[in-house]
MIDOSE-1310 file (N, C-alpha, C; in nm, 2 decimals, decimal comma, always signed):
residues 116
msyp	-13,18/+9,04/-12,62/-13,30/+8,99/-12,59/-13,35/+8,88/-12,69; -13,30/+8,76/-12,65/-13,37/+8,64/-12,73/-13,48/+8,59/-12,69; -13,54/+8,51/-12,76/-13,67/+8,45/-12,73/-13,65/+8,31/-12,71; -13,65/+8,28/-12,56/-13,61/+8,14/-12,51/-13,71/+8,05/-12,54
takp	-13,85/+8,07/-12,55/-13,95/+7,97/-12,57/-14,03/+8,00/-12,71; -14,14/+8,05/-12,69/-14,23/+8,09/-12,83/-14,19/+8,23/-12,85; -14,19/+8,25/-13,00/-14,16/+8,38/-13,05/-14,28/+8,46/-13,02; -14,27/+8,60/-12,98/-14,40/+8,70/-12,97/-14,45/+8,70/-13,10
qwvv	-14,61/+8,72/-13,10/-14,68/+8,72/-13,21/-14,64/+8,82/-13,32; -14,57/+8,94/-13,29/-14,54/+9,05/-13,38/-14,43/+8,98/-13,47; -14,33/+8,90/-13,41/-14,22/+8,85/-13,47/-14,26/+8,74/-13,58; -14,36/+8,65/-13,54/-14,43/+8,56/-13,62/-14,49/+8,63/-13,74
lveq	-14,57/+8,74/-13,71/-14,63/+8,81/-13,82/-14,54/+8,87/-13,92; -14,44/+8,91/-13,86/-14,32/+8,97/-13,97/-14,27/+8,86/-14,04; -14,23/+8,75/-13,98/-14,17/+8,63/-14,06/-14,26/+8,58/-14,16; -14,40/+8,58/-14,14/-14,50/+8,53/-14,23/-14,51/+8,63/-14,34
rieq	-14,50/+8,76/-14,31/-14,49/+8,86/-14,43/-14,38/+8,86/-14,50; -14,26/+8,83/-14,44/-14,13/+8,82/-14,52/-14,14/+8,70/-14,62; -14,20/+8,60/-14,57/-14,23/+8,47/-14,67/-14,31/+8,50/-14,78; -14,42/+8,59/-14,75/-14,53/+8,62/-14,86/-14,44/+8,72/-14,95
lgsi	-14,39/+8,82/-14,91/-14,35/+8,93/-15,00/-14,20/+8,87/-15,07; -14,13/+8,80/-14,99/-14,00/+8,73/-15,03/-13,87/+8,83/-15,00; -13,90/+8,92/-14,91/-13,78/+9,00/-14,88/-13,81/+9,08/-14,75; -13,72/+9,10/-14,67/-13,72/+9,16/-14,56/-13,73/+9,32/-14,58
qkva	-13,66/+9,36/-14,68/-13,65/+9,50/-14,72/-13,80/+9,55/-14,76; -13,88/+9,47/-14,83/-14,01/+9,50/-14,86/-14,11/+9,52/-14,73; -14,08/+9,42/-14,64/-14,16/+9,43/-14,50/-14,12/+9,55/-14,44; -13,98/+9,58/-14,43/-13,95/+9,71/-14,36/-14,01/+9,82/-14,43
nelg	-14,01/+9,83/-14,57/-14,07/+9,95/-14,64/-14,22/+9,95/-14,58; -14,28/+9,85/-14,59/-14,43/+9,84/-14,55/-14,45/+9,90/-14,41; -14,36/+9,86/-14,32/-14,37/+9,91/-14,17/-14,32/+10,03/-14,16; -14,24/+10,09/-14,25/-14,18/+10,23/-14,23/-14,05/+10,22/-14,15
yarp	-13,99/+10,12/-14,15/-13,87/+10,10/-14,06/-13,75/+10,06/-14,15; -13,63/+10,09/-14,10/-13,52/+10,06/-14,17/-13,49/+9,90/-14,17; -13,44/+9,85/-14,28/-13,43/+9,69/-14,29/-13,32/+9,65/-14,17; -13,22/+9,72/-14,14/-13,12/+9,67/-14,04/-13,19/+9,66/-13,90
slsl	-13,26/+9,76/-13,89/-13,33/+9,78/-13,75/-13,43/+9,65/-13,73; -13,51/+9,64/-13,85/-13,60/+9,52/-13,84/-13,54/+9,40/-13,83; -13,42/+9,38/-13,89/-13,35/+9,25/-13,89/-13,30/+9,22/-13,74; -13,25/+9,33/-13,70/-13,18/+9,32/-13,56/-13,30/+9,28/-13,46
alrg	-13,41/+9,35/-13,47/-13,52/+9,32/-13,37/-13,56/+9,17/-13,39; -13,57/+9,13/-13,52/-13,64/+8,99/-13,53/-13,53/+8,87/-13,46; -13,40/+8,91/-13,47/-13,32/+8,82/-13,41/-13,30/+8,85/-13,26; -13,37/+8,95/-13,19/-13,36/+8,98/-13,06/-13,23/+9,04/-13,03
kykg	-13,16/+9,11/-13,12/-13,04/+9,16/-13,10/-13,04/+9,32/-13,10; -13,16/+9,37/-13,12/-13,18/+9,51/-13,13/-13,15/+9,58/-12,99; -13,07/+9,69/-12,99/-13,03/+9,74/-12,84/-13,14/+9,82/-12,79; -13,21/+9,89/-12,87/-13,32/+9,97/-12,81/-13,45/+9,91/-12,77
ntdr	-13,54/+9,98/-12,74/-13,67/+9,95/-12,69/-13,75/+9,91/-12,84; -13,82/+9,81/-12,84/-13,90/+9,75/-12,97/-14,04/+9,77/-12,93; -14,09/+9,84/-12,84/-14,23/+9,86/-12,83/-14,28/+9,92/-12,94; -14,24/+10,03/-12,98/-14,30/+10,11/-13,10/-14,31/+10,01/-13,22
leqt	-14,20/+9,94/-13,24/-14,20/+9,85/-13,36/-14,30/+9,74/-13,36; -14,31/+9,68/-13,23/-14,42/+9,59/-13,20/-14,57/+9,65/-13,23; -14,59/+9,75/-13,18/-14,72/+9,82/-13,20/-14,75/+9,86/-13,35; -14,64/+9,90/-13,42/-14,65/+9,91/-13,57/-14,68/+9,79/-13,63
vmkv	-14,61/+9,69/-13,61/-14,64/+9,56/-13,66/-14,78/+9,50/-13,64; -14,83/+9,51/-13,51/-14,97/+9,49/-13,49/-15,06/+9,56/-13,57; -15,04/+9,69/-13,58/-15,14/+9,78/-13,65/-15,14/+9,74/-13,78; -15,02/+9,72/-13,85/-15,02/+9,69/-14,00/-15,06/+9,55/-14,03
lgsv	-15,00/+9,46/-13,97/-14,99/+9,32/-14,01/-15,09/+9,25/-13,92; -15,12/+9,28/-13,80/-15,20/+9,20/-13,70/-15,34/+9,20/-13,74; -15,41/+9,09/-13,70/-15,56/+9,08/-13,70/-15,60/+8,98/-13,60; -15,72/+9,00/-13,55/-15,77/+8,91/-13,45/-15,91/+8,85/-13,49
hcph	-15,94/+8,74/-13,44/-16,07/+8,69/-13,49/-16,17/+8,72/-13,39; -16,30/+8,79/-13,44/-16,39/+8,83/-13,34/-16,49/+8,70/-13,35; -16,51/+8,64/-13,20/-16,61/+8,52/-13,20/-16,74/+8,58/-13,23; -16,77/+8,70/-13,19/-16,92/+8,74/-13,20/-16,95/+8,76/-13,35
lnqk	-16,85/+8,84/-13,43/-16,89/+8,87/-13,57/-16,84/+8,74/-13,66; -16,76/+8,65/-13,59/-16,70/+8,54/-13,68/-16,63/+8,60/-13,79; -16,54/+8,69/-13,77/-16,47/+8,76/-13,88/-16,33/+8,82/-13,82; -16,24/+8,84/-13,91/-16,11/+8,91/-13,87/-16,13/+9,06/-13,86
lspd	-16,07/+9,13/-13,74/-16,08/+9,25/-13,73/-15,93/+9,31/-13,70; -15,90/+9,42/-13,72/-15,77/+9,48/-13,69/-15,77/+9,50/-13,53; -15,67/+9,50/-13,46/-15,67/+9,52/-13,32/-15,74/+9,65/-13,28; -15,72/+9,76/-13,37/-15,77/+9,89/-13,35/-15,94/+9,87/-13,36
ecin	-15,98/+9,80/-13,45/-16,13/+9,78/-13,46/-16,19/+9,70/-13,33; -16,11/+9,61/-13,30/-16,14/+9,52/-13,18/-16,16/+9,61/-13,06; -16,06/+9,70/-13,04/-16,06/+9,80/-12,94/-16,17/+9,89/-12,94; -16,20/+9,95/-13,07/-16,31/+10,04/-13,08/-16,44/+9,96/-13,03
frer	-16,46/+9,85/-13,06/-16,59/+9,78/-13,03/-16,60/+9,78/-12,88; -16,49/+9,73/-12,82/-16,49/+9,70/-12,69/-16,49/+9,82/-12,59; -16,44/+9,94/-12,65/-16,43/+10,05/-12,55/-16,54/+10,16/-12,59; -16,63/+10,12/-12,66/-16,73/+10,24/-12,70/-16,83/+10,23/-12,58
dapt	-16,91/+10,31/-12,58/-17,02/+10,34/-12,47/-17,12/+10,23/-12,50; -17,19/+10,17/-12,40/-17,29/+10,07/-12,43/-17,40/+10,12/-12,51; -17,44/+10,05/-12,62/-17,54/+10,09/-12,71/-17,68/+10,05/-12,66; -17,73/+10,13/-12,57/-17,85/+10,08/-12,49/-17,97/+10,09/-12,58
qnpa	-17,98/+10,15/-12,70/-18,10/+10,17/-12,78/-18,11/+10,07/-12,89; -18,00/+9,99/-12,91/-18,00/+9,90/-13,02/-17,98/+9,75/-12,96; -18,07/+9,67/-12,94/-18,05/+9,53/-12,89/-17,94/+9,44/-12,95; -17,93/+9,45/-13,08/-17,81/+9,38/-13,16/-17,69/+9,41/-13,12
emrh	-17,66/+9,56/-13,11/-17,55/+9,61/-13,08/-17,51/+9,59/-12,94; -17,61/+9,59/-12,85/-17,59/+9,57/-12,72/-17,54/+9,43/-12,69; -17,60/+9,32/-12,75/-17,54/+9,18/-12,75/-17,39/+9,19/-12,79; -17,34/+9,25/-12,89/-17,22/+9,27/-12,94/-17,13/+9,33/-12,84
wrac	-17,17/+9,43/-12,78/-17,09/+9,50/-12,69/-17,08/+9,41/-12,56; -17,19/+9,34/-12,52/-17,18/+9,27/-12,41/-17,06/+9,14/-12,42; -17,07/+9,09/-12,55/-16,98/+8,99/-12,59/-16,84/+9,04/-12,59; -16,81/+9,17/-12,64/-16,69/+9,21/-12,62/-16,64/+9,24/-12,49
qqcd	-16,72/+9,25/-12,38/-16,67/+9,27/-12,24/-16,64/+9,15/-12,17; -16,68/+9,03/-12,24/-16,65/+8,90/-12,19/-16,53/+8,84/-12,27; -16,50/+8,89/-12,38/-16,40/+8,82/-12,48/-16,27/+8,82/-12,42; -16,19/+8,70/-12,45/-16,05/+8,69/-12,42/-15,95/+8,72/-12,52
vack	-16,00/+8,79/-12,63/-15,90/+8,82/-12,74/-15,80/+8,92/-12,68; -15,67/+8,89/-12,71/-15,56/+8,98/-12,64/-15,57/+9,12/-12,67; -15,63/+9,18/-12,76/-15,62/+9,33/-12,79/-15,70/+9,39/-12,69; -15,79/+9,32/-12,63/-15,89/+9,40/-12,53/-15,83/+9,41/-12,40
kkkr	-15,71/+9,33/-12,36/-15,65/+9,33/-12,24/-15,57/+9,45/-12,21; -15,52/+9,53/-12,33/-15,45/+9,66/-12,31/-15,54/+9,76/-12,35; -15,50/+9,87/-12,29/-15,58/+10,00/-12,33/-15,53/+10,06/-12,46; -15,60/+10,13/-12,53/-15,57/+10,18/-12,66/-15,43/+10,25/-12,67
keif	-15,40/+10,33/-12,56/-15,26/+10,40/-12,58/-15,15/+10,30/-12,56; -15,17/+10,19/-12,50/-15,07/+10,08/-12,50/-15,05/+10,00/-12,62; -15,15/+10,00/-12,70/-15,12/+9,92/-12,82/-15,09/+10,01/-12,94; -15,15/+10,13/-12,95/-15,11/+10,21/-13,05/-15,05/+10,34/-13,01
């Protein structure tokens, strides 16, 4: 599994973190994965399914920009805002909820169980 065009976001996040920490071993420890497995997955040579690794990377290292709040949120926080019940008793929260329903941030396009 090589990456013919653009690298997936999770790979970019891991590579950035490796640069920050200076070691793939430190990033593997942070993610709770073995260094060889992470290394193989980054090179597209891992034989198994990388879905769980991708989910872990996004949960630990990922963040999204919330245009309504104008701040970074974890994908989990983003999903929580989007999937909550409509807050009909609070006008400010209702505006936020409506903004989430129209938002094109990637984390909203998958259901919670598909991301984490």
